[in-house]
Phi, psi and omega in degrees: 000313181291323178297320180296318178296319178296319179298317178297318179297315178298318178298315180298316178297318178299317178299318179297314180296320178296316179297322181287329185291336181275350176290149181243143177233171178301323180298329178293333185271331185289134178105122178087173179255129179263119182249132177281117183242353181197171168282179183217115183220133179052039176079012182223150174294140181202128175068208182266152175300137178221081174213181184306143184301327180290344174272319184299330181291351179109148184228149170226115179280112185282318180203199184283000182227338190239134174234137178262129175260125184284329184307312182246011181050055182232158173249142181232157170275152174212161176207148175258143176213146178276132177232174181302321183270002179134193180279134178242148172248130174250126177249127183256115182232120180051049178062019174245142181258127176245122189240130180223142168285139184240129177249131172269111180279310172202191184302329186240018179217133174225157175235140177241136176228130182309136187251346179232179188311319184280336184246007186304329182268004182267149175200148177214142174250125183246144171239142177279130180262000000 
């Protein structure tokens, strides 16, 4: 009886840990260059990258607020926020907000899917170089 309770408790803790590991934070993004190498559909890389050109050129997250875009050699503000459909990243470029849902695939891979009306059909799969 006690062994069964311990097994249930361990299973529950494992589920919690698995759920927490897929969340993404600013610390997960900082370090290295993120290169868009494919589109991103149903949790997998697919086809060509299809998101804003300033993203496709590659990104380097400098700190918890600033990301450098290589395409135009510019720095942008960014923020992560929790929404009903998941974690979203908002990138602020020239007073415009670009919003994507962000999936942490593993330590060196993320996927972006457009989160609002103008970007809903956009997606990019990034690998850290």
